[in-house]
Each structure stands twice: as structure tokens, then as C-alpha cells.
VEXSE-75617 format. One record per residue (C-alpha): residue in one letter; x, y, z. Coordinates in steps of 0.02 Angstrom, whole numbers, plus 50000, padded with zeros to 5 digits. Example, Ala and Ser with C-alpha at 12.3 -4.5 7.8 and 13.67 -1.06 7.14 Angstrom:
<nodes>
A506154977550390;S506844994750357;
</nodes>
This chain:
<nodes>
X586285613054919;X587995606454972;X589275617255062;X591115617155013;X592565626955087;X593605629954932;X593065639354778;X593505630754613;X594705640954507;X594145632654345;X592855620754276;X594175609454198;X594905595754310;X596255592054181;X597045609254194;X597105614354377;X597585606254543;X596215614554646;X595365600254740;X593605607454731;X593595605954540;X593705587054552;X592545586354702;X591145595054607;X591395589454427;X592235572354420;X590975558354388;X589555571054388;X590015581654237;X591635573854174;X591915555154167;X593455544054172;X593835526754108;X593815519654284;X593095525854447;X593115520554630;X591825515054755;X591775521154935;X593095508454986;X594285515154853;X594125499454747;X594295502554560;X592655500454464;X592135502454281;X591425518854216;X591705523754034;X592665507554015;X591485493054048;X592935480854060;X594805478954033;X596175466154016;X597975467754072;X599395458353988;X600395446054096;X601895457954099;X600795472454158;X601265483554011;X599725482653899;X597955487853950;X596505484353833;X594915493853877;X593175490253808;X592105505953811;X590255507553841;X589335510553679;X588245525453637;X589075537653758;X588885555853710;X589415572753778;X588105585353831;X588225593753661;X587795577253575;X589525573053510;X590025554653528;X591315548553653;X592255534053575;X594005526853570;X594675541453466;X594085553553601;X595005543853736;X596575543953629;X596445562753606;X596155566053791;X597665556053847;X598825562553711;X598295580153760;X598735576353942;X600415568953889;X600915583153772;X602485593353812;X601445609153835;X600135600353942;X599605609354101;X598825593654175;X599185593954364;X599505575154366;X600495573854206;X601605560554286;X600205547554282;X600335547654092;X602235547754084;X602395528954062;X601245528153910;X602215523853752;X600745521953635;X598855522053618;X597955511653487;X596125511753437;X595755495953336;X593905500353335;X592705513253407;X592485504253573;X594245497653602;X595735507053673;X597435498753692;X598685507853803;X600495502353806;X601665506553950;X603555506053949;X603495497154117;X602175491154241;X601285504054349;X600495498054512;X599315512954516;X598845514454333;X597025508854342;X596715518554502;X597505534454432;X596345533754282;X594915536954403;X595595554254445;X594825569954370;X596515573554292;X596155558654178;X594425564854126;X593955561653946;X593675577753850;X593195581053669;X594395589453547;X593075602153493;X592735608453669;X594285604553774;X595035621853754;X593485630253828;X593145618353972;X593905630354099;X592365641554084;X591125631553979;X591295613254029;X590635599753912;X590705582353986;X589855565553966;X589195563754143;X587405563354210;X587485581754258;X587975597754169;X588455614754235;X586955626154236;X587795640954321;X589455646054396;X589355661454505;X591165664854549;X591455666554734;X589735659654775;X589135643454695;X589165630654556;X587455624154503;X587295607254417;X585725601054331;X585315583554276;X585655579654094;X584085569954052;X584825564253886;X586255555353974;X586325536453985;X586435537554176;X585045550354198;X583835537254264;X585005534054410;X585105552554457;X583695555954580;X584155574254611;X583645585954470;X584755600354525;X586185601954649;X587105617654703;X588835617954780;X588955633754883;X590655640754932;X590715644655119;X592475645455190;X591995654755349;X591615642755494;X590255653355575;X589375656455410;X589435637855371;X588615632955534;X587295646555517;X586875641155340;X586555623355399;X585505628355549;X584455640055441;X584185627155305;X585075637255171;X586145621855136;X585735603555163;X587455596055186;X589255600555224;X590355584955199;X591905593055277;X591245606555390;X592485620755425;X591825622655602;X592125605855688;X591835614155857;X589975615255811;X589745596555781;X589135593155957;X587735605855930;X587215597155770;X587225580255857;X585895586855976;X584775592755834;X583665579255759;X583595588355593;X585395583155560;X586535568155554;X588375570255597;X589545558155508;X591405556355538;X592375546955405;X594085546755326;X594875556355183;X596475555255082;X596945572555145;X598655573755226;X598825590855309;X600645596155304;X601705610555362;X602635611955198;X604405618555205;X605285624955050;X606695612155042;X607565621854904;X607705638055005;X608775642255158;X608615638455299;X607455623955256;X608705616355135;X609605610655294;X608915594155360;X609395599355537;X608225614155527;X606805603655460;X607075590755597;X607085604655727;X605415610855662;X604715593255678;X605305591855859;X604395608155899;X602725602055832;X601415594855947;X600185586555829;X598855582555956;X598835600456018;X598585606055838;X597175593555808;X596305598055971;X596485616755948;X596175618455762;X595005603855728;X594135600755895;X594965583755902;X594395578055729;X595935571555639;X597265558055654;X599105562155685;X600275556755545;X602165555455535;X602345554355346;X601345557655189;X600165542755197;X598385539455258;X598185529355419;X596735519155347;X597835511755210;X598465493855242;X600235499555202;X600235513455333;X601705514555452;X601495524455613;X602985536355612;X602265549255730;X603595544655858;X605035548655741;X605145566655807;X604445567555984;X603995584856047;X605665590356117;X606095608956127;X607855605856194;X608265594056050;X607575606755926;X608675620555995;X610185609155988;X609855605455803;X609595623755764;X611235628355848;X612135614955747;X611385622355589;X612045639655635;X610475646855714;X610815647155903;X609575661455921;X608315654655798;X607775664255643;X606335673755564;X605235666055431;X603505667455353;X602055655355349;X600825658055207;X599075651955248;X597695648855120;X595885651755174;X595325634555240;X595115635055429;X596195619555452;X597645629955383;X597355646455470;X596895639055638;X598365626955632;X599505641355583;X599105651055742;X599545636055850;X601105631655752;X601755649455767;X601745647755956;X602515630355951;X603965635955840;X604235651455947;X604715640056091;X606255635255991;X606685652955938;X605895652155765;X604945668455743;X603515665855621;X602565679355529;X600855673155474;X600275678955302;X598475675255255;X598255673355067;X596795669354953;X596845653054858;X597175660154682;X598685669254756;X599255653254842;X599145643654679;X600105656954584;X601465661854707;X601685646554818;X601185631654710;X601785637754541;X603165650454577;X603765642654741;X603925659754823;X603705654655004;X604595648755161;X603225638155240;X601405634855206;X600015623455267;X598995613455143;X597965597455137;X598465585854997;X596805577354967;X597215567254811;X597495548654838;X599115539954792;X600095556254793;X601805550354848;X602285554054668;X602345572454716;X604015568854796;X604845562654636;X604625579154546;X606185587254617;X606385606154619;X605045607954485;X603745604954621;X603395617354758;X604145606154893;X605895608954823;X606305591154880;X607595583354766;X608075565654817;X608775553554686;X608635539754817;X606775542754842;X606485543354655;X607365526654633;X606345519054775;X604715525454701;X605175519254528;X605505502054601;X603825502254691;X602875507654536;X603525492654438;X603015480454575;X601455470054545;X601485458454696;X600305465854829;X601365461054979;X602935468154899;X601975484054859;X601565486055044;X603365483455095;X603995496354971;X602655508955021;X603245506855200;X605005511055143;X604425526555050;X603505533155202;X605025530355312;X606175539255189;X605085554855191;X605035554755381;X606905552255396;X607205566755277;X605975577455377;X605355584255212;X603905592955297;X603015593855461;X601735580055433;X600285585455543;X598665575655530;X597465566355416;X595975577255378;X594365569255439;X592785569755337;X591745576755479;X590125581155395;X588375587155436;X586895581355332;X585035584155328;X584285569055415;X583205565255262;X584645565055139;X585265547955086;X586655540754979;X588105551855028;X589815544355060;X590475543555237;X592255541855174;X593155550755032;X594365538554946;X594395549654791;X594015567754752;X592235564354697;X590495567854762;X589435555454663;X587735563654650;X586905548554570;X587015539954738;X586035553554829;X584165554954855;X582875561754977;X582005549355092;X580105549555098;
</nodes>
């Protein structure tokens, strides 16, 4: 039994952005052409190998033979072609539709060969194909995957009790079944910090990879029944400001907000010190990371000066919508007090996650919100303009990102990523708060879990119970 904070809103990773869908289902129930190991390095999965043309525009994948879905239907090159063309379609609801935007054609010369042509090179193409958004689904069952998932992975969904748990059971007919030591695994939804800690201490759950009560970790460290592991994630926690809506469409206001934030105070108060301050939308463990946390030092006087220049000498009133995760609601309480020092009067509004997805993410009906963006390689969120909930519309950033995406030289990629981070910080798009730590508690006899989370996956085939 594994604890998770966020309830999945669907069983289909290709149709919804909720992180817990990928965390539970990707690589366990649904499979992708590529995957990642714990270092984030791209590895084969459905594709056993691939070749890339010298110009970086043509990818030829060789698929594993004999792969089937849980209903017995074959997974071959035609299935891959269907899945990607479905994701690319004009009416597609795929949350990462942009990763398919460069595809100009898909060919299937035989049942185990897929040739994908791009209009230009894409530095992240192979890595992006490891995301749940790129899961391979079958044309006969794709429409029903939201409630009745049919994948090709070593596990299948046995039960989904909304608001409580998702139960996976091993698919013994699967080609990878022999590697899956756990016959059945339940993911139990526990957003409340006290309930999460109590469930671990009582033995109701065996692991909580990102515990919502980091203040309890010292207690678990003293208990020999448990192991406490602190690793890294791809989760950038941000104070998102609606750049398309006054007053946050004024860069002076956004910069004032950033000068009022004290990141370390937020990390200490909301996360018991577990977390790394960030100054842009990029993980500190990445080789291309630039430390921009000094760009806006905590400076109330400077913030007031900027607000006055923007026409708010007495501050203003605004709302901060907070989804259920404790990192959001606890941070929100602290941020309200920090912004008040500059005259910004914040009303906190606690919302449930389906409401957040509908009203904030999709309809963009918000002033500010706090959310962890846990997907890797997600700088592409900032090229989506006013269609995305940020409301950030920068032709300059889009041009910079397009230039980076076409770059194949590793050192040049790093240099261009550094420029992208700096541009976001200079534009004060959001209040970039901290990198979410993977501070987890595990039964001392459990083995094979990942300390770090380079992708939104929990590979169950790696886990087993020690004798």
C-alpha cells in the first residue's frame, strides 16, 4: 500500500494533466516507446532500439515483438501510429500536445518498425516520448481509458475507488510479469498530513514517497520499522500569477511580489526545511541550472516602490486559490503574511483539485495560485501564450525556446537553457518558490523504490519485499 497526496481525476494519462495519473499508471499499466531510469537517462521500453538521422529529423524505432494489451489485442507499429496521430489531432485533449507538434509524418514499413519524421530537430524528443502523455493506446479501447484503462504494462487496474484508492494487480500474461515481484499494489489517496503519518505508524500503508507531513520525518527516523529517504523531484513549486489579468499583467507588480517573498521562510515553515529555493522554472539538480534566487532579494521597501510606480501606493486586494496539497496550503498562509508587508491584501481560497483544474487551469479564472509543476522538461509551458493558464505571452521567449529545441550540441543546449531560465526570472513571470523534495517514508523491508523522481513514474517492477 503506497500513499499519495493527489487523487487521480482519470485513468488515462493521455487526456488529463493531473500528475497522479502518470505516477500510478505510466510504465505500470500504460507503456511508452522510451522510458527513463532513476538518473533520468532515456532507456528502451516498447521500442527496443532506435536510430536517428544525421540531421536529427528522422527517428526509426524497432519495437519489441509479441507485445499485447491486457485484453489480448496486439501492440504493433500500427498501434503506435494511431496513438500519436490521436495525440496530434486538432481535437486532441492531450495535456502535452506540443511534444507532437513537430511530427510531419509517421510511417510503418512493417509491424515492428515505426518511422517518425520531424520538421526540425527536437532536443527533447526521445525524453518526451517517455512521458505518460505519449502512452501507446489501442484504437478499440482508447475512448474508454478514462474509466476502464487497457494498457500493455505488467499491471492492470483491478479497482478504482474514487476518493480513496487505485488497486493494481499483476498481469501474469504480460511479457514483463516475471520481473514484477509484487502481486498487488494499492495507491491510497491521503492528502491530510496527520492522517498520512498515522496510516504509516499503524501499518495501514507501507510507503509514502512524498509525505505531506515533513515535520514528522524526525519521528520516523527514530523508528526502526521505517527508512526515511530524501531525494529530488522535477517539481517546481510556483506562486503563479495570472499574467493576462490586471494587476499582474504589469511586470512591476510581479517584480514587487517577488521582492516580498522569503523563500527560505516558506520552505522552513511549510516544508520543515525540505526543499531547495529556486529563482526560475528549472530543477537545481540539472547540469544547466542557473542560481537566480538572488535576482529579487527580500526587500519590502523596493516592493512598495515598484507598487507605487505601478499605481498601487496603498497596495491592492487579490485572491490566492490553493489546491489541497499541504505544500500549497501551508505555503499560502506564509505568503499571505509576506505580501501583506507590502500592502497586498490576499484572500486565501481553498479549492478541491477538480475545481482547480476546471476553473484555474482550464478557464484561467484566478489571480494567483500555488502549484507544483512536477513534469520534467516543462519550460515549453511558457511558449503557449494566453492559451495556457499562466497568461504569459512573450514572442522573445518563444523564439529563444524554438532555437534551443533545434540545438543538438549538448554544450550549446546548456547555454540556451541558461538563457531561458534567465528570461523567465527577468520577466518575473511567477514567484518561483522551491524545488519539491522527494522526502519519503518506507517500510524498512521494502526494496527497489526510487530515491529520486526524474519522471512521473513509480516503477513497480523494481520493488520487492526483503526476506
